[in-house]
Structure formats: structure tokens, C-alpha cells
C-alpha positions as CSV (number, residue, x, y, z in Angstrom):
1,M,-78.9,-46.3,49.8
2,I,-77.8,-49.2,52.1
3,D,-74.2,-50.5,52.1
4,I,-74.3,-54.0,50.6
5,S,-71.4,-55.2,52.7
6,F,-73.5,-54.9,55.8
7,V,-76.3,-56.9,54.2
8,N,-73.9,-59.6,52.9
9,R,-72.9,-60.6,56.4
10,Y,-76.5,-61.6,57.2
11,A,-77.5,-63.0,53.7
12,F,-78.8,-66.5,53.3
13,S,-80.6,-66.3,50.0
14,F,-81.4,-63.8,47.3
15,S,-85.0,-63.3,48.4
16,M,-84.0,-62.9,52.0
17,V,-81.5,-60.2,51.1
18,L,-84.0,-58.4,48.9
19,L,-86.6,-58.4,51.6
20,R,-84.0,-57.1,54.1
21,L,-82.9,-54.4,51.7
22,C,-86.5,-53.4,51.2
23,G,-87.2,-53.6,55.0
24,L,-84.2,-51.4,55.8
25,E,-85.1,-48.9,53.1
26,G,-88.6,-48.7,54.4
27,A,-87.3,-48.2,58.0
28,I,-85.1,-45.4,56.8
29,R,-88.1,-43.8,55.1
30,G,-90.4,-44.5,58.1
31,I,-92.8,-46.7,56.1
32,R,-93.4,-50.5,55.8
33,W,-91.5,-52.0,53.0
34,H,-94.8,-53.1,51.4
35,Y,-95.4,-49.5,50.6
36,L,-92.2,-48.8,48.8
37,D,-92.5,-47.7,45.2
38,D,-92.2,-50.5,42.7
39,N,-89.4,-48.6,40.9
40,L,-87.5,-48.3,44.2
41,K,-87.8,-52.1,44.7
42,K,-86.5,-52.7,41.2
43,E,-83.6,-50.3,41.9
44,L,-82.8,-52.2,45.2
45,K,-82.9,-55.5,43.3
46,S,-80.6,-54.2,40.6
47,F,-78.2,-52.7,43.2
48,Y,-78.0,-56.1,45.0
49,E,-77.4,-58.0,41.7
50,T,-74.6,-55.7,40.6
51,S,-73.0,-55.7,44.1
52,R,-72.9,-59.4,44.6
């Protein structure tokens, strides 16, 4: 999972942060973020909301 403190330095809005989290996770997995499982996207969204 991605460290939220890194993301917060570059955050401008919630949707941008979520897209960046998904993009980074996709890069780690070697796939486009569009192809991430919906459950994983929900997990990333929940992670961001609780780490804010």
C-alpha cells in the first residue's frame, strides 16, 4: 500500500488524490489504473479518507 504522507504533499483535491493513488497502485502492479479491481479502488478510497 502507498504511504499517504507522500501523496498529501502533491494533493490538490480528493479526486486528484484518489486518481493518483490508483495510478501509483497500478504502476506498482504493472497495469493501468483503469484495470484495478473495483474492490481495490474502494479500499484505496477508504484508506485515503481515514488517513486524511
